[in-house]
TIBATI-627565 format. One record per atom (N, C-alpha, C): atom name; x, y, z. Coordinates in steps of 0.2 Angstrom, whole numbers, plus 5000, padded with zeros to 4 digits. Example, Ala and Ser with C-alpha at 12.3 -4.5 7.8 and 13.67 -1.06 7.14 Angstrom:
<pts>
PT  atom    c1    c2    c3
PT     N  5066  4972  5039
PT    CA  5062  4978  5039
PT     C  5066  4984  5039
PT     N  5064  4989  5035
PT    CA  5068  4995  5036
PT     C  5064  5000  5039
</pts>
This chain:
<pts>
PT  atom    c1    c2    c3
PT     N  5086  5005  5032
PT    CA  5088  5009  5028
PT     C  5085  5017  5029
PT     N  5091  5021  5031
PT    CA  5088  5028  5030
PT     C  5084  5029  5023
PT     N  5079  5033  5026
PT    CA  5073  5034  5021
PT     C  5076  5038  5014
PT     N  5081  5042  5014
PT    CA  5083  5046  5010
PT     C  5088  5042  5005
PT     N  5090  5036  5007
PT    CA  5094  5033  5002
PT     C  5089  5027  4999
PT     N  5083  5027  5001
PT    CA  5078  5023  4998
PT     C  5077  5026  4990
PT     N  5076  5021  4985
PT    CA  5073  5022  4979
PT     C  5068  5026  4978
PT     N  5069  5031  4973
PT    CA  5062  5036  4973
PT     C  5057  5031  4972
PT     N  5051  5032  4975
PT    CA  5045  5028  4973
PT     C  5040  5029  4978
PT     N  5034  5025  4977
PT    CA  5030  5026  4984
PT     C  5026  5019  4985
PT     N  5028  5017  4992
PT    CA  5025  5011  4995
PT     C  5020  5013  4998
PT     N  5015  5010  4996
PT    CA  5007  5011  5000
PT     C  5005  5004  5004
PT     N  5005  5007  5012
PT    CA  5003  5000  5015
PT     C  4996  5000  5017
PT     N  4993  4995  5016
PT    CA  4984  4995  5017
PT     C  4984  4989  5022
PT     N  4981  4992  5028
PT    CA  4977  4986  5034
PT     C  4972  4984  5030
PT     N  4971  4978  5032
PT    CA  4965  4974  5030
PT     C  4962  4969  5034
PT     N  4956  4969  5036
PT    CA  4952  4964  5039
PT     C  4945  4964  5037
PT     N  4944  4959  5032
PT    CA  4937  4958  5031
PT     C  4934  4963  5026
PT     N  4938  4966  5021
PT    CA  4937  4971  5016
PT     C  4935  4967  5009
PT     N  4933  4962  5009
PT    CA  4930  4959  5003
PT     C  4926  4963  4997
PT     N  4921  4966  5000
PT    CA  4917  4971  4996
PT     C  4920  4976  4993
PT     N  4926  4979  4996
PT    CA  4928  4984  4994
PT     C  4935  4984  4992
PT     N  4939  4978  4994
PT    CA  4947  4978  4992
PT     C  4947  4979  4984
PT     N  4944  4976  4980
PT    CA  4946  4975  4973
PT     C  4945  4983  4970
PT     N  4941  4987  4972
PT    CA  4940  4994  4970
PT     C  4946  4997  4973
PT     N  4949  4997  4978
PT    CA  4953  5000  4982
PT     C  4959  4999  4978
PT     N  4961  4993  4978
PT    CA  4967  4990  4973
PT     C  4967  4993  4966
PT     N  4962  4993  4962
PT    CA  4962  4995  4957
PT     C  4962  5003  4956
PT     N  4960  5007  4962
PT    CA  4961  5013  4962
PT     C  4969  5016  4962
PT     N  4972  5012  4965
PT    CA  4979  5014  4969
PT     C  4986  5010  4964
PT     N  4984  5005  4959
PT    CA  4989  5002  4954
PT     C  4992  5006  4951
PT     N  4991  5011  4948
PT    CA  4994  5015  4945
PT     C  4998  5022  4948
PT     N  4996  5021  4955
PT    CA  4999  5026  4960
PT     C  5005  5024  4964
PT     N  5005  5019  4966
PT    CA  5011  5015  4971
PT     C  5015  5011  4967
PT     N  5021  5011  4968
PT    CA  5027  5007  4964
PT     C  5026  5000  4969
PT     N  5023  4998  4975
PT    CA  5023  4993  4979
PT     C  5016  4995  4983
PT     N  5012  4990  4983
PT    CA  5006  4990  4987
PT     C  5007  4985  4992
PT     N  5008  4985  5000
PT    CA  5008  4979  5004
PT     C  5002  4979  5007
PT     N  4999  4973  5006
PT    CA  4991  4972  5009
PT     C  4992  4968  5016
PT     N  4993  4971  5022
PT    CA  4993  4966  5028
PT     C  4987  4965  5030
PT     N  4985  4959  5030
PT    CA  4980  4955  5032
PT     C  4978  4954  5040
PT     N  4974  4955  5042
PT    CA  4974  4954  5050
PT     C  4969  4951  5051
PT     N  4967  4943  5050
PT    CA  4965  4938  5051
PT     C  4957  4939  5048
PT     N  4957  4941  5041
PT    CA  4950  4941  5037
PT     C  4946  4934  5037
PT     N  4940  4935  5039
PT    CA  4937  4928  5038
PT     C  4933  4927  5032
PT     N  4932  4933  5028
PT    CA  4929  4933  5020
PT     C  4934  4931  5017
PT     N  4933  4933  5010
PT    CA  4938  4931  5003
PT     C  4942  4936  5003
PT     N  4944  4941  5007
PT    CA  4949  4947  5008
PT     C  4956  4943  5006
PT     N  4959  4938  5008
PT    CA  4966  4936  5007
PT     C  4965  4933  5000
PT     N  4960  4930  4998
PT    CA  4959  4927  4991
PT     C  4961  4934  4986
PT     N  4957  4937  4987
PT    CA  4958  4944  4983
PT     C  4965  4948  4982
PT     N  4967  4948  4988
PT    CA  4974  4950  4989
PT     C  4980  4946  4985
PT     N  4979  4940  4987
PT    CA  4983  4934  4983
PT     C  4982  4935  4976
PT     N  4975  4935  4973
PT    CA  4976  4936  4966
PT     C  4978  4942  4963
PT     N  4978  4948  4966
PT    CA  4981  4954  4964
PT     C  4989  4952  4965
PT     N  4991  4950  4970
PT    CA  4999  4949  4970
PT     C  5001  4944  4965
PT     N  4997  4940  4962
PT    CA  5000  4935  4957
PT     C  4998  4940  4951
PT     N  4992  4944  4949
PT    CA  4992  4948  4943
PT     C  4998  4954  4943
PT     N  5000  4955  4948
PT    CA  5004  4962  4949
PT     C  5010  4959  4952
PT     N  5013  4955  4950
PT    CA  5019  4951  4953
PT     C  5025  4956  4954
PT     N  5027  4957  4960
PT    CA  5032  4961  4962
PT     C  5029  4968  4964
PT     N  5023  4971  4962
PT    CA  5020  4977  4964
PT     C  5016  4976  4970
PT     N  5012  4970  4970
PT    CA  5007  4970  4975
PT     C  5009  4964  4979
PT     N  5009  4964  4986
PT    CA  5011  4959  4990
PT     C  5006  4957  4997
PT     N  5005  4952  4997
PT    CA  5001  4951  5004
PT     C  5006  4948  5010
PT     N  5004  4950  5015
PT    CA  5008  4950  5021
PT     C  5002  4947  5026
PT     N  5003  4942  5030
PT    CA  4998  4940  5036
PT     C  5000  4942  5042
PT     N  4997  4945  5046
PT    CA  5000  4948  5053
PT     C  4997  4942  5058
PT     N  5001  4942  5063
PT    CA  4999  4937  5068
PT     C  4991  4937  5070
PT     N  4989  4932  5073
PT    CA  4983  4933  5075
PT     C  4984  4937  5081
PT     N  4977  4940  5081
PT    CA  4977  4945  5087
PT     C  4980  4952  5086
PT     N  4985  4954  5081
PT    CA  4989  4958  5081
PT     C  4984  4966  5081
PT     N  4986  4970  5084
PT    CA  4983  4977  5085
PT     C  4986  4981  5079
PT     N  4982  4985  5077
PT    CA  4983  4991  5071
PT     C  4991  4992  5071
PT     N  4993  4994  5077
PT    CA  5001  4997  5078
PT     C  5004  4991  5074
PT     N  5003  4985  5076
PT    CA  5007  4979  5074
PT     C  5006  4979  5067
PT     N  5000  4979  5065
PT    CA  4998  4977  5057
PT     C  5003  4984  5052
PT     N  5002  4990  5056
PT    CA  5006  4995  5052
PT     C  5014  4994  5052
PT     N  5015  4991  5058
PT    CA  5023  4989  5059
PT     C  5027  4985  5054
PT     N  5022  4979  5053
PT    CA  5023  4974  5048
PT     C  5025  4978  5041
PT     N  5019  4981  5039
PT    CA  5020  4985  5033
PT     C  5027  4989  5032
PT     N  5028  4993  5037
PT    CA  5033  4998  5037
PT     C  5040  4994  5036
PT     N  5040  4987  5039
PT    CA  5047  4985  5039
PT     C  5048  4981  5032
PT     N  5042  4981  5028
PT    CA  5044  4979  5021
PT     C  5044  4983  5017
PT     N  5042  4989  5018
PT    CA  5042  4995  5012
PT     C  5050  4997  5011
PT     N  5050  4998  5004
PT    CA  5057  4999  5002
PT     C  5058  5006  4998
PT     N  5051  5009  4996
PT    CA  5052  5016  4994
PT     C  5053  5023  4997
PT     N  5056  5027  4995
PT    CA  5056  5033  4997
PT     C  5050  5036  5002
PT     N  5045  5035  4997
PT    CA  5038  5039  5001
PT     C  5033  5034  5004
PT     N  5031  5033  5010
PT    CA  5027  5028  5012
PT     C  5019  5031  5013
PT     N  5015  5027  5011
PT    CA  5008  5031  5012
PT     C  5005  5025  5016
PT     N  5002  5026  5021
PT    CA  4998  5021  5026
PT     C  4990  5022  5024
PT     N  4987  5017  5023
PT    CA  4980  5017  5023
PT     C  4976  5013  5025
PT     N  4970  5012  5023
PT    CA  4966  5005  5025
PT     C  4963  5003  5019
PT     N  4962  4996  5018
PT    CA  4959  4992  5012
PT     C  4953  4995  5011
PT     N  4948  4999  5013
PT    CA  4942  5003  5012
PT     C  4942  5009  5010
PT     N  4950  5011  5008
PT    CA  4949  5018  5004
PT     C  4951  5017  4997
PT     N  4947  5021  4994
PT    CA  4947  5021  4987
PT     C  4950  5028  4984
PT     N  4954  5028  4980
PT    CA  4957  5034  4977
PT     C  4953  5038  4971
PT     N  4953  5043  4970
PT    CA  4951  5047  4964
PT     C  4956  5045  4958
PT     N  4953  5043  4953
PT    CA  4956  5041  4947
PT     C  4956  5045  4940
PT     N  4952  5051  4942
PT    CA  4952  5055  4935
PT     C  4949  5062  4939
PT     N  4949  5067  4935
PT    CA  4947  5073  4938
PT     C  4952  5078  4940
PT     N  4951  5083  4944
PT    CA  4957  5087  4946
PT     C  4959  5083  4952
PT     N  4956  5079  4956
PT    CA  4960  5075  4961
PT     C  4962  5069  4961
PT     N  4963  5068  4954
PT    CA  4966  5061  4952
PT     C  4973  5060  4957
PT     N  4973  5054  4959
PT    CA  4979  5052  4963
PT     C  4987  5051  4959
PT     N  4986  5051  4953
PT    CA  4992  5050  4951
PT     C  4995  5057  4949
PT     N  4991  5063  4950
PT    CA  4993  5069  4949
PT     C  4997  5071  4957
PT     N  4995  5068  4961
PT    CA  4998  5067  4968
PT     C  5006  5065  4968
PT     N  5004  5058  4964
PT    CA  5011  5055  4963
PT     C  5017  5059  4960
PT     N  5015  5061  4955
PT    CA  5019  5065  4952
PT     C  5023  5072  4956
PT     N  5018  5074  4959
PT    CA  5021  5079  4965
PT     C  5026  5076  4970
PT     N  5024  5071  4972
PT    CA  5028  5068  4978
PT     C  5036  5066  4974
PT     N  5035  5062  4968
PT    CA  5041  5059  4966
PT     C  5045  5066  4964
PT     N  5042  5071  4962
PT    CA  5047  5077  4960
PT     C  5050  5082  4965
PT     N  5048  5080  4972
PT    CA  5049  5085  4977
PT     C  5058  5082  4977
PT     N  5062  5087  4979
PT    CA  5069  5086  4980
PT     C  5071  5082  4987
PT     N  5077  5079  4987
PT    CA  5078  5076  4992
PT     C  5081  5081  4998
PT     N  5082  5080  5003
PT    CA  5085  5084  5008
PT     C  5091  5082  5008
PT     N  5096  5086  5010
PT    CA  5103  5084  5012
PT     C  5104  5080  5019
PT     N  5107  5075  5019
PT    CA  5108  5071  5025
PT     C  5112  5074  5029
PT     N  5108  5077  5036
PT    CA  5114  5082  5040
PT     C  5120  5077  5044
</pts>
């Protein structure tokens, strides 16, 4: 799908491997920012996949868990997320990122700036 024809919204792609300690805080900080959060797990051996699965049940349709093939490198992990993204804006990150949720650097103000940008004409 050509990016300019996608629905206006934000897809957040998170590469994840053994981020059990920080993943809940990461997801909580981005839940009001992204229209969809795609967590691509790359063989976690801790509780990361269970946390991601719990969020996907709690935020049905907004959060999804995708498992990368064994021994996938980071570019393959990111590609899996890109293939599933459905919104106009795609933000890549790692599952240990935590966004500001208040103050002047609040991530939701960035959301509004992105969503209000005009679409470029298709050449």
